[in-house]
C-alpha positions in Angstrom: -121.9 92.4 -35.8 -120.1 93.2 -32.5 -122.6 95.9 -31.6 -125.5 93.5 -32.1 -123.8 90.6 -30.5 -123.1 92.7 -27.4 -126.7 93.9 -27.3 -128.0 90.3 -27.5 -125.5 89.0 -25.0 -123.3 86.9 -27.4 -119.7 86.3 -26.5 -117.0 87.1 -29.1 -116.6 83.4 -30.0 -120.3 83.3 -30.9 -120.3 86.2 -33.4 -120.0 83.9 -36.4 -122.9 81.8 -35.3 -125.0 85.0 -34.9 -123.9 86.2 -38.3 -125.1 83.0 -40.0 -128.3 83.0 -38.0 -129.2 86.5 -39.1 -128.4 85.6 -42.8 -130.8 82.7 -42.5 -133.4 85.0 -41.0 -133.2 87.3 -44.0 -132.5 84.9 -46.9 -134.0 81.7 -45.6 -132.2 78.4 -45.5 -131.2 75.4 -47.6 -130.6 71.9 -46.4 -127.1 70.5 -46.8 -127.2 66.7 -46.7 -123.4 66.5 -46.2 -123.7 68.2 -42.9 -127.2 67.2 -42.1 -128.4 70.7 -41.3 -129.8 73.9 -42.6 -127.5 76.7 -43.7 -128.3 80.2 -44.9 -129.5 80.2 -48.5 -127.0 83.1 -49.2 -123.9 84.3 -47.6 -122.7 87.9 -47.3 -119.7 87.2 -49.6 -122.1 86.2 -52.4 -124.0 89.5 -52.4 -123.6 92.4 -54.8 -123.0 95.8 -53.3 -126.7 96.7 -53.7 -127.9 93.4 -52.1 -125.5 93.9 -49.2 -126.7 97.5 -48.7 -130.3 96.3 -48.7 -129.4 93.5 -46.2 -127.6 96.0 -43.9 -130.6 98.4 -43.9 -132.9 95.5 -43.1 -130.6 94.4 -40.3 -130.5 97.8 -38.6 -134.4 97.9 -38.7 -134.7 94.3 -37.6 -132.3 94.7 -34.6 -134.2 97.9 -33.5 -137.7 96.4 -33.9 -137.0 92.8 -32.6 -134.3 93.4 -30.0 -134.3 97.2 -29.2 -130.7 97.3 -30.4 -129.4 100.4 -32.1 -126.8 99.7 -34.8 -125.2 102.7 -36.4 -124.5 102.4 -40.1 -120.9 103.0 -41.2 -121.6 106.5 -42.5 -123.2 107.5 -39.2 -121.0 109.2 -36.6 -121.6 109.2 -32.9 -121.8 113.0 -33.0 -124.8 112.9 -35.4 
């Protein structure tokens, strides 16, 4: 998240907001009447390992295509 947040101009205190916005982009939203607002339909803590892996692969592609931001995956080194 920090790499993408920096690329998009978000401050450190805005990283969580960006995280939830991206989850909503991928999973859609649900309305929570208690808060009177939309929330992501899924959160990253609810995902299986496979679902999280799929989400991360989508996120890397989305960031590159939509925002020209390059996000290395955890197994990618800077030397590669």
